[in-house]
N, C-alpha and C positions, 0 to 999 in steps of 0.2 A: 540384612543387618539389623539386629536386635537393638531396639532404642530403649534408653532408660525406663520409659513408661512401661515397655513389654516385660522388661526385667522386674519391675517392682510388682506387677501383676501376677508374674510366674511365681515370685517369690511368696506373695500373698496366697496363692492358691496351694501352694506347697505347706504353707503354715496353716491354713485350713485343713488340708489334707491329713497332715500329721497329727492335728489337734483331734480331729475326728477319729483317726485309727487309735490314737492314744486313749480317748474316751471309751470307745468299744472294748478295747484291751482292758481298761479299768473296770468296766460294768461285768465282763464277763469273768474276770478274776474275782471280783468282789461276790458276785452271784454265787460262783462255785466254792470258794473257800471262805468268805467272810459275812455273808449274809446270815441274819438270824436263823433262817431255815436251812443253813447250809449242812447241817448234819443229817437232814432227811434224804432218804434214796428216791431216786428217780431216773428218768433217761436225761443223759448229759445234755441234751438240747433243751429239755423242759426246764432245767436247773439254770440253763444259761440266759433263756430269752422266751417271752410270752408268743413269738412269732412261731414256736414250734406247734403250739395248740391250733394257731391259725392255719398252718400247713396241713395238719392233721384232717381239719374240717372242711377246709375251702379247697385245697389242691388234691389230697389223697382221696377227700370226700368219703371220709369214714365217720362212722357213728360214735362219738367220743365216750358215750356211756358203755358202749361195747369195747373199745379200746382200753377203758378202765379195767375192764374184767382181766384183760391181758397184763396189764401193769401190776395190779395187785397180785396176780399169780407170780410174777417176777420179783417184785420188791417187798410183798408184805402188804400188812394192814393199812400202812400209811404211805402214800406216795406223794412226792412233790411234782405237780403238774406244770406250774410255772414257777418263776423265781419266788414269789410271794403267795404261793397257793398250795394247799394239801388238801388231798381227798382221802376220806376214811372209809375203809370197807366194813369194819365190825359194826353190826346193829346197834352195839350199845352207843356207839359215836353218834349215831342219830338222835337219840334222847338227851345227849350230852350238849348237841349243838342246839337243837330245836326244842325248846321245853318253855313252859310258862315263866320260869323265873328269869330267863334270858332276855336282855333288852338289845341285842345286838343288832348294829346296823346292817343293811343289806348293801352287797357290794354295788360300787356305783356304775361301773363299766357294763355290766351285765344288764341290770334293771332300767338303765337309762335308754338301752338299745330298744327297748319296746315302745319309746316314745309316750308312756303313760307315767310320766314322773309325777303328775298332779293327782294320782288316784291312789286308793287304798292299797292297792298292789304295788304301784310304783314308788310311793313314799320310802325313802331311805331310812329314816330313823323311826324308832318305836313311837315316839311322842306323836309325829304328824300322823302316822298310820293309825294310832289309838282314836285320836280325834275324829277322824273320818269314820272309822269302822264302828265307834259308839254310836254315831248317827245312823249308819247304815244297818246296824245289827236290828233295828225295829222292823226293817223290811225283810229280814232273813231269820228271824227268831222261830223257834218251833211254833210258837202261838201263831205268828204271822203266816207260815206255812199250812198250818191246818185251816187256816182261813181261805187259804187260796187252793184247796184241795180240789175243788170243782174245776177251775181253770185247768190244773195239770191233767185232771181227768179228761176234760174236753180235747185236749191236745192229744192225747194218748188214745182216745177214740178216733179222732181225726187220722191217726196214722192207721189204726186197724181198718178203718173205712178205706183208706188207699190201698192197703193191702189187699182187700176184698175186690177192689176194682181191678188190680193188678192180676188177681186170680182168675176173675171172669174173663180177662183179655188173654189168658193163658201166657202171662208174661211173668217172668221171676223177678224178684225184688232184690235190689243192690241194697244190702244192710249198710254199707259204708255210708251211703248218702241217705238211707231211709231213716236211721236213727238220729243222725244229725239233724235232719230236717225237722223232727219232732222236737229234739232239745232246743233248737234255735227258735221254734214257734212259742215254745214255754218261755224262753229267755226275753225275746221281744215283747210278748204279751204282759210277762208278770213284771219285767223290770222298766219297761218302756211305755206300756200300753199301746204298742205299735205292731199288731198280728201281720205276719207277712204270708202266713199260710204256704209255708215252704212244703209241707207234706202233699200238697196239691200240684206241684211242679211235675212235668213229665219225667217218669223214672227217678223221682226225688231230686233231680238235679237243679234244685233253685240256683240261680246265678250267683247268689252269696256264698252256697255252700262249695260250688265249684271253684270260686275265686279264693275261698279260704284254705281250701286244699292245694291249690297251686301256690299260695302265697307264703304257707308255713315255712318252706326251706330258705325263704329270704330272711329268716331270721339269722342265719349264717352272715350274711352280708351286713345286716344292721348291728350285730354283736362285735364285729371288728371294724366297723366303718371309719373309726378315728385311728386307732393304732395301726391297723392293718390294711388301709386303703389301697395303697400302692400293691401290695401282695394280692388282693382279691382282684384287682384290674387285670393282673397277669395270669390269672387262673385260665386253665385250658377251655377252649370254645364249647365242650360238652357241657361245661357247668351254666352256660347262658341260660339255658332252659330253666335252670334252678333259680338263678338269682334274678331273672328278667320275665316271669309269666305275666298273662294278661290277668288283670285284676279288676276288669270292669264291674263285676257285680259286687265286689267289696266297695269299690268307690261309690257306687250307687247308694249302698246302704250307709255308708259313713256320711253322705250327702243328706240321707233322710234323718240321720240323727241330729247332725249340725242344723238342720232346718227346723227340728223340733225344738232343739235347745235355744236357738235363737228365738223362736217364737214365745217360749216359756220364760225366758230372761227378759224379753222386751215387754211382755205381758202376763205375770204370774198368775193371773186370773184364769187363763187358759187351762190351768190344772184342774179345773173343774171339768172340763171338757174330755179328760182322759177316762178311759171306761172302768177303772177302779182307783181305789186311794192308797194303793200298796207299791206304786212305782218308786224309783229310786229318787225320782225329781220331788215326789212328795216329801220325802225325808230330807234331801239335801238342800231343798230350798226353803227350808222351815228355819227362818233366822233365830227363833228361839231355842233350837237345838244346839245352838253354838255358844260357847263362852263369851265370845267377842260380836254375837249377834250378826255376823257377816257371813252371807251364803258364798259358796264357792262361785269362781269366775265361769263362764261359758266355756272355756278352755278345759277346766278343770271338770266340768260336768261332761264335756265329751270323751276325756281320756278314763274317767270312770266308767262310762258308758261301754267304751271300748273293751276295757279290761273284762267287763263282765260278760260281754257278748262273746269273746274269744274263750275265755275260761269256762264259762257256763255249757257251750256247745259243745267242745271237743272232750272233755273228761267223761262226761256221762255218754255220749255218743260212743266214744271208744269202747266203754265198759260193757255196754249193751251188746255192741257187735263181736267183742271178744267173748264175752259169756255165751252168746248164742253159738258161735262157731264151736266152743268146746262141748257144750251140750250136745250138738248135732253129731259130733265126732264119738259121743260117748251115749248112746241111746239108754242105757241103763239109768243114768243120772238125769237124762231128759225125763223118762217116765216117771222117775221118782219124784220130780218136781211137778210133774202133770197131776199126778196123783194126789199129791197135797193141796194143789189148787183146785181141783175137782172136789175134794171133801170141804174145802171152805166155801166154795162156790158151786154148789151142786147144780144150779141150772141157770143158763145163760139168759133166761127169760124171768129169772128171779131177782132177788136183791143182790146188788153188787156189793162185795166186801169194801169196807173203807181202808183208809190207810191204817187207821188204828187196829184193824182186823189183820192187815196184811204184816204189821209189825210183829205179829204173834204167830207167824208161820216159820218154824225154825229151819226148814230146807231151802225155803226162799231166800231168807236171811244170809245162810251159808252159801248158796249159790252166788249171790251179789257180792259178799265178802271175797270169795275165792275170784271172782271176776275182776273185782278192784285190785286184788293182788296181782294177778296176771297182767293186768293192762297197766298199772301202777301209777297212772295219772300222770304228773310231771316226771319225764325220766332223767333229766339233768340234775346236777347237784345245785342246789338252792345256796348261792354264795353268802357267806356272812362274814363280818369283820370282828375279829377276836378284840375285845375292848383291853384297856389297861386294867389290872397289871398282867394280862395273860390269862390261860385257862388250862384246865386238864381235861382233855377229850380222850375218852377210852383210856385212861391212865397215862396219857402222854401230854408232858409239858409243851403248850404251844405259847409263842411269844405274842404280845399284843402287835395289833396291826396285821398280822397274818389273816389270810383269806381262806376260809374252811368250808368244807361241805361233806355230806355223805348222802349219795343218790339214793332214791327209793328203791330201786331195783337191788341194791345191795342188802336191803332189809327184807324185801319180798322174795328174793330168790336165795336166800341163806339157807342151805341144807340143814343146818343144825336146828333152825327154828321151823322150817317147812321141809322135811324131808322128800324126797322127789319134787324139788321145787318146779321142774319143768311141766309136771302133770297137773292137771285140772282136779282137785279133789276136795269138793265142797265138804265132805264128811270131816275132814280135819277141824273145821270150826265148830263141829258139834261135840267133838271130843275133849276139847279144852277152851275155856274162856280167856286163859292167859294169852291165847294168839292175838287177841283184840288189841292189845299193847303194841303189837306189831304191824297192824294194818295202818300205814302211813300214806295213804293214797291221796289224803287232802292235806298232808303235812302234820305238823304239831305246833304248840307253843302260839305265842301271841298274833304270829302272822300266818296261821293256817287259812286254809280256804274259807271265804266268808259264806260260800253258798252251800255249806255241807248238808244242811238240812234240806233245801231244795233238791239237791243232788239224790238224796236217799229217797225222797218222795217220788222223783221220777223213775228211779231205778226200781222201786218196789212197783210201782204202778206199771211201767213199762214191761217188766219181765212177766207179771201177773196177767195183764191183759193179753199180750201176745201169745204167752204159751197156753192159756186158758181158751181162748178164742181160736187158735191154729194149730194145725201139725205141720210144722214146718218141715220141708224135705230139702236137702241140699241139691243145689242145681249145678250142672257143667258150665265151666270147668271149676271142679272143686279144688281149692287151694289147699297146698299141704301144710301151709302154716299162714300166719299174718305177720310177715317181716316188717320192721320198721326201722327207720334212720332216727336217732336221737337229735332233734333240733328244740330242745327244752321240753316241748310235747313229742310224743311219738310221731313221726310222719310215715304213715304206712304206704309202701310203694309197690306190693305185690299184687296178684290176682284178687280183685275185690270178691268179698263173699256175697254169693248171688243164692237166693233161696226161693223155692215154691211155697208159698203160703196157702196151704189148703185148709178153708174156713172148718171149724168143728160145729156139728149141727145140734149138738145138746148141751 
């Protein structure tokens, strides 16, 4: 027998259920027919709910930057990928969104997922980011990098010495880890004054690099941690290895940085104990560099360090690996590069070329540009919020408040700009300087990569020393390609590139 209390509870539950259904129906109808972006095409579920993108990445486990290629082929140059988000395929849109005139905010959900909210990378507004970058630019200016050339050279030589040890032991080198080991050593020494000698780890598998490789796909979990938490918890068991890997090495390095930061903030005089005065701490802890004479908190210093650590190691490491892969698959281009390097560096026992000398080697620079194009850097769209009163992107009127992006791969693999975009053709950069406008591996505009000058120094020295000092030969198993899944940065999941590094004698 039903009591009045039971009847009241049942009535309340019915009312709640009806309210939820009504609200969901309202949101669906509004998003499809009345939303400011209602006229833009896209998959029905994408126009209905942001859960569709979570399904693609978390349940279907598809790379969204590759799914976008299919969507644009079906719906055209502008695709609605969430109720309030548009992605543009035309390269012109890239410069319309990311340029020095725009002061557009970064989109909160994406950038807060990195847990680097108090860093130059994570600040959502232009004003916050500019204040921080103005301070850090002293460490990453061209003059600062010129002054740190010997540091980058030392780390590059340490990599070459490790390659020689591998060769003497008749072991192939895993370039996925080897190049990252070098770039991690550069970042840790240059930015933090804390060398970790990753290139000396057995087979280049320093714990931090193994952990970073395992943890990169966790970004999918963090990205949807609030709105899509329940959905991710229901992901199939096969995803568990992706979203819960062992990250002991990463935790160890994080603890090292936290300990260093605590020491410095407790006693700033310890800055004098660091091996050089170009570290980010020398800049960020200088109160005179700030308008309010207040240095960042220890938490902010840590988040800045984390952003630089991840961003600095992966992009350059990927570019060196991808460029090497394509050169080894095309011996004519490899030999062309080696001839240019030999002409500039006739004897390994003689004077080494300086960075300024390498900047004047046209084919070396063409190889680097083509490697950057193919590797692309960040492969996900860098989400921006259109300010009032709206904007025109690629000639299309976009209302204020809309989230927009154009992925770098849609610029770098555009067949009109780069004929045969899937082919590695360094010569294309020698034929037209106009192409430089379309190299966006470090992004463009006021939020572009802070470390671009350091990255170019690493790339020039890395390619020059490795290909002048060694005759690399592909080792078995030879990968057919270097497939990746887009998780903001590319996450390479295929056979690693392994090479026998045969030292050159002259």
